[in-house]
C-alpha positions, 0 to 999 in steps of 0.5 A: 499499500502506497500513496500515489504522487504525480510520478507513476514510475515510483510505483513501478519501481516497487512493483519491479522490486517484487516481480523482477528479481533478476534486475541488477540491484546492489547487494544490500537491496538484493538481500532485502529483496530476497527476504521479502520475496520469501514472504510470497508473491506480490498479488495486490497493490493499493494506491491512495489517490486524490482527485489530483492524482486519479488520472495518474492512477489510470495511466498506471493501471493501463501500463501494469495491465500490459507489463505484468499480465502474467503475474496476475497482479491486481491494482486497486485504487483507494480514492480519498475525497480530496482535491489535494492532501494539503487542502484539509487538516492533517487529522482528517487525512489521518482519519481517512487513511486509518479507515482504509488500512483498518480494512486491508491489513493482511500481509500489508507492506507500507511503501512510500510513494512521494506523498510524505503526509500520506506516507506518515499516516500509512506507517502510523496506521500500519503500526496500529492495525498491523503490517509487515513493515515499511519499504522505501526505494530512493534514487539520486537526483536525475536517476529516478528511472526504472533503468537506473536500478543499480543506483537505487537505495532500498530501505526496509524496516520490519515490524519486529524492529519497530516494535523493539524500538518502541519497547526500548522507549518503554524501558526509559526510567522516566516512563511510569508503568501505569499498565498493570494487567498484563506484560507491559511490552504487549501494549505496544503491539498493533491493535489487531495483534492485541485483539487476536491475543484476546480472541484466540482461546485455549481449552475449548477444542480438544483437537488443538490441546497438543498444540496449545500445550506446546505454546504453554510449555514455551512460556516462561512461568512461575510456580508458587504452590508446589509441595515437595512431598507431592512429587510421588511418581511411580518410576521415581518412587521405585528408583528412590526405594531401590537407592535407599535399600542398596545404600543401607544394605537393607534386607527387603525380605525381612521388611516385607514379611513384617509388613505381611504380618502387620496386614495379617496376611500369610506369605502364601509360600512366596520366598522372593521379594517380588512375590511378597510385594505382590501379596502386599499390594493385592491385600491392600487393593482388596481392602475395599477402601483406598489402598493406602488408607492407614498406610503410615500406621502399617509401616509403624507396625511393620517397623516394630516387627522388623526392627527397621525404621518405617521409611526403610520398610516402605523403601523395601516395598517400593524397590520390590514393586513394579511401576504399574503396581505402585501406580495401581496402589496410588490411584485405585478408587481415585477416579472422579471427585474424591475427598481431600483426605483421600487425595492426600492418601495418594501420596502416602508412598512418598513424602515423610514415609520415604524422604528420610535420607540425603539420597531420597531428598536429593533424588526427589528435588532433582526430579521435580526441578528437572521436570519444571525446567523441561517446561520452562518454569523459571521460578518456583517456591517449593513447600516442605516440612523439614521436621517430618524428614528426621527418621533417618537421623537428619536434623531439620537444619540438615534437611534444609541444607540438602535442599538448598545445595540441590537447588543451587546445582540448578540455579542457571536454569531455574530460580528456587526458593522454599516455603516452610509448612506448619501443620494445623493438626500437629503438636505445637512443638513441631509447629514452633520448630518449623517457625524457627527453621523458617526464620533461620533460613530466611535470613540468607543474604541472597535472593534465592536458595533460601526460605522465602515464606511460611505456610499453615496447612492441614485440616482447616477445621482442626482449630480456629485460625486465631489460635495460631496467631501467637505461634506465628508472631515470631514470623511477623517480628522477623518479616517472613512472608505468610501464605495460608491454605484457606477456603480449599474445602473449609468455610469462607470465614477461614479466608477472612481469618487467614487475612486478618488473624494471620496476616496472609499475603497469599491464600492457598486455593481460596475456592470459597472466596467466591461466596463473599463479594465484599471479601472479594473486593477486599482481597482485590484492593489489598493485592492479596494473591490467590494460589489456585491449583486447577487439577487438584481443585477439580479432583477434590471439589468436582468442578465442571470440565467444559472442554469435555462436557460442553453441553452438560447442565452445570450447577453454578457451584461447580463452575471453577471461580478462576475466571470470575476472580480475574474479572473481579480484578483479583491477582490469580496465580495458577500452580501445580500443588502436587505434581505427582499426586495430580499427575500434572505440570504447570503447563497442563495446569494452565490448560486445565484452567482453560478447560474448567472455564466456559468458553476457555481462556484467551491467550491474553488471559493466560499471559496475565496469569503467567505475569501474576505468578511472577508478580506474586512471588515472595521476592524483594521488590527490586529483584521481582521487578528485574525478573518481571522485566526479563520475562516481559522481554521473553514473552514479547520476543515470543509474540513478535517471533510469531507476529506474522502468524498472529496477524495474517493467519 
């Protein structure tokens, strides 16, 4: 698209550039020409004319019809109702040009044709509504002829470079960041790119899930709610069990025989470990309830018989079982909606029943971080309870040092911090030990590989939240950040108490918040983030999956509140909770969030959720801003890289 001046040869030069690649341009021009021709053949030329240049257009049309008939080239006139561009106000000219560009924006290249006012308006409109870039061909005075191509100077400014320059402007210290909804640099994209991001949805079309998941995996992400003890994948459990058995030279047959005795089953003549383990698995499966119900007590009973520690008995069982047996034990009877207690029982083969040695802790954290790195998670806050990992002789301090050392080995690929969990239903001494551990390891000078916060988890109905205020006071005195599991299955009042009684800056799950609009207003205005975990939330609350049952009648209480929270302006983050128990990744959680939303989520909304993850991180403000700026650039680069596809799909 170009303005048409009094010299039709200027337009013919552009057409030659696209349609006659063998002309003897200089090397720089040939390089630009090759790049543009790779985009496809020139099919349409739009000339903006005034009453003054309408006759020139007719001459041009006749000449093109003769010279370029075999190229199937079509010439279009955009006639402005002006006698000349100088006879009306500049704003009126801009308005007229903008209306034309808005309607013709696919595969658009803006070219200058000797009418500077119109060219400037075209470039501006192209940036706003979408174009591939700006092309200019100039020649020395007296050589503005088509036969002087060796003297032509060709200039090409692609849209990517224009947007990069605009982004550099956004980075100026004097420019205030007044945009808080999404990544800052996205707002400099052309309007139709922004609109496409806001219109392209994920989570609706099942045939597109694989492609959507690939897009989500490529995004840089932050996971703020991830339990170390929830990393219980069958292959990993078998490997850890085998490592613990070999390292301590355990007698697996002794442990498994003791476990048979605790279960009150005979060994049925089985003399090898695999046979014994199979008998134990079959006995657990046949109990009628969840196979792992009461499993911790069984380990205690077998420990007393075998004189081994409970985690050693478990390691012997895991080393003897096949992966498919472990999988069956974990998820037998857990299809559909399950109570929170049963959900947690899925992880009984791991967690504190296994993570009692340096090797077991290292293997678990390494596996978790490698999985996170594989899907481009850049920052993660991992929750753990060091007091629960002391059966093998480690102290809580030892556990934290092992975790920190292991995390440091991955710091070039992922930034890691830890959140210490205090449990409501455990005794006060253990809770206070966890408080002290959190304070001690939060004092590290670095931004990462340290404790960044404290979480109170467990049964929400065990005690009133106010009863924990004095226990957590040392955290307040030392300015340790607080997040609280609240409103997952309990009452809305628990969220209120987590905020007012326990000073929570983030709420884990917060599903019941939807029931109190005034509280939603407060959470929004106070900037309190909600850590949502779609898969585990669906498993324990039975939210409706619109992607798989789009036409099934849905009770309003079964509508996942994530989108409603976002529309209300609440800072929602998406997280994994328990990667192994829920068999999920952070990318899959973002896709699941879309599937649980009627109509899916737009790419714009997904990017907003990704930004929220970094923005709600328990990091000092200066480091958080640095990380956000880095991620902003990467997200912008991804969008720009796919700009042609986004604009001209």
